[in-house]
N, C-alpha and C positions, 0 to 999 in steps of 0.2 A: 266365673272365670275372671271377671274384671277385678274382683277383690284380690284374687290370687296374683294377678298381674301387678296390682298396686303394691302388694306385700313384697313381691319379688323385686320390684323397682326400689322400694325403700331399703331392702336388705342390700341390694347392689350399691346404692348410694352410701350406705353405712360402710360397706366393705371398701369402697373407693376412698372414702374419707380416712379410714384406718390406714390404708395403703399409702395415701398421700402423707399422712402424719408420720408413718414409719420412714418414708423416703426423706421427708423434711428433717427428721431427727438424724438420719444417717448423714445427710448433707451437712447439717450444722456441726455434727460431731467431726466430720472430716475437715471442715473449714477450721474448727477449733484446734484440731490437731496440727493443721498447717500453720496456724498462727502461733501455737505453742512452739513448734519447731523453729519458726523465724525468730521468736523471742529468745529461745535458747541459743540460737546461732549468734544473735546480736550480743547476748551476755558473754558468750565464749570469745567473740571478737574483742569485746571491751576488755576482758581479762587478759587476752593476749597482748593487747595494746598497752595495758597498764604494766604487764610484766616486761614488755619491750622497753617502755619508758623508764621503768625502774632499772633495767639493765644499762640503759644509756646513761642514766644518772650515776650509777655505780661506777661505770667506766670513767666518766668525767671526773668524779671525785678522786678516783685512784690516780688519774693523770695529774690533777692539781696537787695531790699529796706528794706524788713523785717529783713534780717540779719544785715544790717547796723544800723537799728533802735535798734535792740536788743543789738548790740555791744555798741552803744551809751548809751543806758539805763544802761548797765553793767558798763561802765566807769563812768557814772554819779553816780551810786550807790557807786562805789569804792571811788570816790572823796568825797561824802558825809560822808562815813564811816571814811575816813582819817581826815576830818574836825572835826568830832565828837571826834576822838581820840586825836587830837591836842587840842581841847577845854578842855578835861578832864585833 
């Protein structure tokens, strides 16, 4: 009977080890998934920020271009006005 008890104890320990390993794998898998999610979220946030920054840059460039065009138009109008005065 003592031998049988020892065998049963060994088997129980083996089973406990296997269960512990399974639980550890599940836990590490879940934590890996959580980390992956966080990394993905950070990447998405970065992409959004880059897109937002690009949009801001585009708007600034358009405003600058519009200002330059309006200044050019103003200077062209002044030149035309001077030419008209000179002709008179």
